[in-house]
MMTF fields as JSON, N, C-alpha, C and O atoms, coordinates in Angstrom:
{
  "mmtfVersion": "1.0.0",
  "mmtfProducer": "UNKNOWN",
  "numBonds": 323,
  "numAtoms": 324,
  "numGroups": 81,
  "numChains": 1,
  "numModels": 1,
  "chainsPerModel": [1],
  "groupsPerChain": [81],
  "chainIdList": ["A"],
  "bondAtomList": [4, 2, 8, 6, 12, 10, 16, 14, 20, 18, 24, 22, 28, 26, 32, 30, 36, 34, 40, 38, 44, 42, 48, 46, 52, 50, 56, 54, 60, 58, 64, 62, 68, 66, 72, 70, 76, 74, 80, 78, 84, 82, 88, 86, 92, 90, 96, 94, 100, 98, 104, 102, 108, 106, 112, 110, 116, 114, 120, 118, 124, 122, 128, 126, 132, 130, 136, 134, 140, 138, 144, 142, 148, 146, 152, 150, 156, 154, 160, 158, 164, 162, 168, 166, 172, 170, 176, 174, 180, 178, 184, 182, 188, 186, 192, 190, 196, 194, 200, 198, 204, 202, 208, 206, 212, 210, 216, 214, 220, 218, 224, 222, 228, 226, 232, 230, 236, 234, 240, 238, 244, 242, 248, 246, 252, 250, 256, 254, 260, 258, 264, 262, 268, 266, 272, 270, 276, 274, 280, 278, 284, 282, 288, 286, 292, 290, 296, 294, 300, 298, 304, 302, 308, 306, 312, 310, 316, 314, 320, 318],
  "bondOrderList": [1, 1, 1, 1, 1, 1, 1, 1, 1, 1, 1, 1, 1, 1, 1, 1, 1, 1, 1, 1, 1, 1, 1, 1, 1, 1, 1, 1, 1, 1, 1, 1, 1, 1, 1, 1, 1, 1, 1, 1, 1, 1, 1, 1, 1, 1, 1, 1, 1, 1, 1, 1, 1, 1, 1, 1, 1, 1, 1, 1, 1, 1, 1, 1, 1, 1, 1, 1, 1, 1, 1, 1, 1, 1, 1, 1, 1, 1, 1, 1],
  "groupList": [{"groupName": "UNK", "atomNameList": ["N", "CA", "C", "O"], "elementList": ["N", "C", "C", "O"], "formalChargeList": [0, 0, 0, 0], "bondAtomList": [1, 0, 2, 1, 3, 2], "bondOrderList": [1, 1, 2], "singleLetterCode": "X", "chemCompType": "L-PEPTIDE LINKING"}],
  "groupTypeList": [0, 0, 0, 0, 0, 0, 0, 0, 0, 0, 0, 0, 0, 0, 0, 0, 0, 0, 0, 0, 0, 0, 0, 0, 0, 0, 0, 0, 0, 0, 0, 0, 0, 0, 0, 0, 0, 0, 0, 0, 0, 0, 0, 0, 0, 0, 0, 0, 0, 0, 0, 0, 0, 0, 0, 0, 0, 0, 0, 0, 0, 0, 0, 0, 0, 0, 0, 0, 0, 0, 0, 0, 0, 0, 0, 0, 0, 0, 0, 0, 0],
  "groupIdList": [1, 2, 3, 4, 5, 6, 7, 8, 9, 10, 11, 12, 13, 14, 15, 16, 17, 18, 19, 20, 21, 22, 23, 24, 25, 26, 27, 28, 29, 30, 31, 32, 33, 34, 35, 36, 37, 38, 39, 40, 41, 42, 43, 44, 45, 46, 47, 48, 49, 50, 51, 52, 53, 54, 55, 56, 57, 58, 59, 60, 61, 62, 63, 64, 65, 66, 67, 68, 69, 70, 71, 72, 73, 74, 75, 76, 77, 78, 79, 80, 81],
  "secStructList": [7, 7, 7, 1, 6, 6, 1, 1, 7, 7, 4, 4, 4, 3, 3, 7, 1, 2, 2, 2, 2, 2, 2, 2, 2, 6, 1, 7, 2, 2, 2, 2, 2, 2, 2, 2, 2, 2, 2, 7, 7, 7, 3, 3, 3, 3, 3, 7, 1, 1, 7, 3, 3, 3, 3, 3, 3, 2, 2, 2, 2, 2, 2, 2, 2, 2, 2, 2, 2, 2, 2, 6, 6, 1, 7, 7, 7, 7, 7, 7, 7],
  "xCoordList": [89.675, 90.359, 89.97, 90.092, 89.544, 89.624, 90.76, 90.816, 91.67, 92.821, 93.011, 94.043, 91.536, 91.366, 90.919, 90.239, 91.259, 90.985, 89.641, 89.146, 89.005, 87.706, 86.723, 85.67, 86.926, 85.937, 84.821, 83.873, 84.966, 84.02, 83.984, 83.096, 85.007, 85.444, 86.629, 87.551, 86.671, 87.496, 88.844, 89.157, 89.723, 91.206, 91.481, 92.537, 90.511, 90.828, 90.905, 91.503, 90.173, 90.531, 91.511, 91.611, 92.326, 93.634, 94.962, 94.821, 96.224, 97.215, 98.335, 98.268, 99.127, 100.166, 101.467, 102.333, 101.739, 103.217, 103.239, 102.278, 104.621, 104.604, 104.697, 104.597, 104.892, 104.614, 103.309, 102.902, 102.599, 101.143, 100.433, 99.704, 100.752, 100.333, 100.66, 99.748, 101.766, 102.34, 101.55, 100.869, 101.5, 100.799, 99.472, 99.009, 98.591, 97.454, 97.004, 95.894, 98.118, 97.963, 98.637, 98.663, 99.197, 99.841, 101.132, 101.141, 102.02, 102.992, 104.262, 104.138, 105.55, 106.526, 106.645, 106.042, 107.364, 107.4, 107.877, 107.349, 109.016, 109.473, 108.516, 108.392, 107.738, 106.955, 105.681, 105.37, 105.124, 104.07, 104.733, 103.897, 105.972, 106.729, 106.756, 106.475, 107.04, 107.153, 105.826, 105.643, 104.86, 103.457, 103.145, 102.492, 103.592, 103.167, 103.631, 102.93, 104.933, 105.591, 105.123, 104.8, 105.064, 104.774, 103.457, 103.162, 102.611, 101.24, 100.304, 99.117, 100.473, 99.612, 98.87, 97.744, 99.439, 98.972, 98.554, 99.377, 97.257, 96.851, 97.359, 96.69, 98.73, 99.284, 99.306, 99.612, 99.064, 99.403, 100.524, 100.927, 101.028, 102.249, 101.871, 100.973, 102.561, 102.362, 103.751, 104.698, 103.889, 105.111, 105.479, 104.735, 106.755, 107.181, 108.566, 109.005, 109.07, 110.257, 111.63, 112.409, 111.729, 112.982, 112.569, 113.388, 111.349, 111.168, 109.373, 108.678, 108.945, 107.753, 107.049, 107.678, 106.037, 105.424, 104.314, 103.957, 103.753, 103.056, 101.595, 101.509, 100.634, 99.542, 98.574, 98.447, 97.86, 96.727, 95.619, 95.6, 94.57, 93.127, 92.683, 92.73, 92.279, 91.996, 90.859, 91.015, 89.926, 88.95, 89.358, 88.71, 90.683, 91.081, 91.958, 92.085, 92.504, 93.504, 92.849, 93.3, 91.54, 90.627, 90.187, 90.326, 89.798, 89.115, 90.305, 90.081, 91.556, 92.756, 92.943, 92.98, 93.062, 92.968, 92.207, 92.625, 90.998, 89.777, 89.891, 89.485, 90.399, 90.581, 91.583, 91.486, 92.63, 93.929, 93.491, 93.773, 92.893, 92.445, 91.596, 91.583, 90.691, 89.655, 90.473, 90.085, 91.492, 92.446, 93.109, 93.105, 93.585, 94.571, 93.919, 94.611, 92.548, 91.578, 90.863, 89.961, 90.987, 90.226, 90.902, 91.997, 90.213, 90.881, 91.573, 91.083, 92.637, 93.268, 92.431, 91.611, 92.554, 91.749, 92.138, 93.312, 91.123, 91.294, 91.157, 90.188, 92.153, 92.253, 91.025, 90.894, 90.269, 89.604, 89.927, 89.942, 90.166, 90.895, 89.67, 89.784],
  "yCoordList": [94.58, 96.137, 96.519, 95.617, 97.65, 98.177, 98.905, 100.092, 98.364, 98.805, 99.717, 100.085, 99.885, 100.384, 101.786, 102.236, 102.589, 103.938, 104.308, 105.389, 103.416, 103.756, 103.786, 104.39, 103.217, 103.325, 102.436, 102.508, 101.567, 100.471, 99.159, 98.312, 99.094, 97.945, 97.116, 97.767, 96.036, 95.1, 95.148, 95.88, 94.405, 94.748, 93.877, 93.921, 93.091, 92.268, 93.018, 92.56, 94.347, 95.223, 95.963, 96.855, 95.644, 96.555, 95.45, 94.241, 96.014, 95.419, 96.238, 97.461, 95.581, 96.231, 96.168, 96.343, 95.852, 95.865, 96.087, 95.93, 96.515, 96.608, 95.311, 95.301, 94.144, 92.936, 92.568, 92.067, 92.763, 92.523, 93.105, 92.438, 94.597, 95.334, 94.85, 94.649, 94.68, 94.085, 92.932, 92.975, 91.729, 90.702, 90.753, 89.801, 91.622, 91.791, 92.542, 92.409, 93.371, 93.857, 92.974, 93.222, 91.851, 90.75, 91.609, 91.636, 92.174, 92.964, 92.807, 92.08, 93.442, 93.447, 94.518, 95.545, 94.544, 95.473, 96.695, 97.764, 96.6, 98.08, 98.532, 99.755, 97.787, 98.209, 99.247, 100.327, 98.754, 99.448, 100.403, 101.155, 100.604, 101.662, 102.61, 103.787, 102.248, 103.437, 103.971, 105.16, 103.046, 103.812, 104.723, 105.707, 104.534, 105.457, 106.967, 107.903, 106.83, 108.213, 108.796, 109.983, 107.987, 108.372, 108.47, 109.278, 107.592, 107.593, 107.729, 107.725, 107.825, 108.143, 107.006, 107.17, 105.987, 104.765, 105.177, 105.714, 104.859, 105.12, 104.537, 103.662, 104.927, 104.235, 105.215, 106.388, 104.892, 105.406, 105.025, 103.879, 106.24, 105.969, 106.129, 106.854, 105.475, 105.451, 105.866, 105.1, 106.983, 107.736, 107.121, 107.121, 106.64, 106.338, 107.143, 107.803, 107.127, 107.861, 107.354, 108.184, 106.42, 106.131, 105.363, 105.141, 105.108, 104.836, 104.845, 105.415, 104.302, 104.41, 103.216, 102.505, 102.909, 101.632, 101.984, 103.162, 101.134, 101.537, 100.724, 99.83, 101.052, 100.206, 100.891, 102.111, 99.897, 100.37, 99.817, 98.752, 100.368, 99.704, 99.086, 99.818, 97.965, 97.287, 97.907, 98.055, 98.251, 99.186, 100.456, 100.957, 101.163, 102.542, 101.891, 102.533, 100.748, 100.271, 99.878, 99.943, 99.393, 98.829, 100.128, 100.262, 100.928, 102.365, 102.947, 103.577, 102.913, 103.3, 102.727, 103.386, 101.49, 100.514, 100.703, 100.736, 100.854, 100.99, 102.393, 102.57, 103.393, 104.73, 104.796, 105.363, 103.978, 104.054, 103.13, 103.43, 102.214, 101.493, 102.013, 101.68, 103.04, 103.58, 104.832, 105.335, 105.293, 106.322, 105.856, 106.438, 104.866, 104.002, 103.424, 103.126, 103.299, 102.915, 103.657, 103.159, 105.03, 106.382, 106.13, 105.567, 106.584, 106.59, 108.106, 108.988, 108.26, 109.547, 110.653, 110.239, 111.808, 112.826, 112.953, 112.784, 113.285, 113.369, 114.974, 115.69, 115.273, 116.957, 116.803, 115.858, 117.932, 118.029, 119.11, 120.235, 118.955, 119.759, 120.556, 121.321],
  "zCoordList": [118.123, 117.732, 116.295, 115.467, 115.886, 114.423, 114.118, 114.442, 113.542, 113.104, 111.54, 110.98, 111.135, 109.822, 109.903, 108.981, 111.004, 110.918, 111.378, 111.059, 112.145, 112.538, 111.459, 111.665, 110.343, 109.392, 109.403, 108.62, 110.345, 110.653, 109.733, 109.829, 108.869, 108.453, 109.095, 109.585, 109.126, 109.656, 109.227, 108.288, 109.85, 109.455, 108.301, 107.669, 108.045, 106.664, 105.301, 104.327, 105.317, 104.391, 104.247, 103.405, 105.074, 105.455, 104.999, 105.178, 104.407, 103.661, 104.863, 104.99, 105.518, 106.336, 106.076, 106.933, 104.576, 104.349, 102.801, 102.047, 102.427, 101.085, 100.374, 99.147, 101.084, 100.491, 100.355, 99.307, 101.311, 101.373, 100.138, 99.404, 99.952, 98.982, 97.588, 96.786, 97.31, 96.159, 95.88, 94.855, 96.716, 96.341, 96.246, 95.617, 96.698, 96.449, 95.012, 94.496, 94.468, 93.266, 92.158, 90.952, 92.833, 91.92, 90.914, 89.684, 91.711, 91.179, 92.072, 93.058, 91.829, 92.7, 93.708, 93.398, 95.008, 95.816, 95.288, 95.597, 94.37, 93.848, 92.961, 92.902, 92.188, 91.327, 92.042, 91.54, 93.127, 93.793, 94.782, 95.284, 95.214, 95.631, 94.558, 94.785, 93.507, 92.219, 91.907, 91.645, 91.936, 91.764, 92.633, 92.283, 94.004, 95.176, 94.554, 94.171, 94.607, 94.153, 92.856, 92.811, 91.745, 90.417, 89.862, 88.981, 90.414, 89.932, 91.231, 90.906, 92.338, 93.465, 94.135, 94.605, 94.169, 94.605, 96.264, 97.006, 96.669, 98.022, 99.1, 99.65, 99.655, 100.586, 101.808, 101.593, 102.808, 104.207, 105.09, 105.289, 105.649, 106.624, 108.237, 108.667, 108.861, 110.224, 110.613, 110.433, 111.109, 111.548, 113.088, 114.069, 112.996, 114.493, 114.747, 113.804, 115.617, 115.991, 115.031, 114.564, 114.9, 113.934, 112.331, 111.44, 112.289, 110.819, 110.685, 111.527, 109.794, 109.421, 108.954, 108.17, 109.236, 108.525, 107.428, 107.402, 106.557, 105.655, 105.859, 106.701, 105.146, 104.975, 104.001, 103.895, 103.255, 102.396, 102.642, 103.259, 102.25, 102.184, 100.975, 99.987, 100.812, 99.7, 99.065, 97.853, 99.462, 98.642, 98.072, 97.153, 98.695, 98.11, 96.916, 95.873, 97.044, 95.933, 94.713, 93.569, 95.168, 93.711, 93.268, 92.052, 93.743, 93.117, 92.547, 91.513, 92.942, 92.327, 91.054, 90.015, 91.129, 89.81, 88.855, 87.698, 89.165, 88.144, 87.569, 86.42, 88.248, 87.729, 86.504, 85.415, 87.092, 86.333, 84.772, 83.612, 85.179, 83.866, 82.944, 81.759, 83.586, 82.799, 82.21, 81.155, 82.813, 82.126, 80.802, 79.718, 81.084, 80.264, 78.912, 77.939, 78.947, 77.955, 77.396, 76.722, 77.461, 76.666, 75.569, 75.569, 74.411, 73.121, 73.233, 73.939, 72.53, 72.502, 71.711, 70.892, 71.866, 71.395, 70.105, 69.775, 69.2, 67.685, 67.349, 67.602, 66.833, 66.127, 64.88, 64.102, 64.963, 63.769, 62.964, 63.464, 61.89, 60.659, 60.152, 59.194]
}
C-alpha cells in the first residue's frame, strides 16, 4: 500500500513522526517543530477526530534544507555609494 500520497514513491520516503523527522535532520524534536512554525519546514498533518498525526517526505525535507542552506550562504547585499 502506497501511503506517500499516491506519488508513486514507496513509503520509505516518508517519515511518520516528529521523532523520525528530527532523526532524519539530525536535530531535536523541538527544533524541527519550531522550524515548521518559523521557517516553513514542509510537514504534513493528517487530521483525526481528537488529534492529528504528522508526516514528512524526505525529498521535500532535502529540498527545503538545500534552499535554506543556499539562502544562508548568500553574501549580504553591498550598498554602492
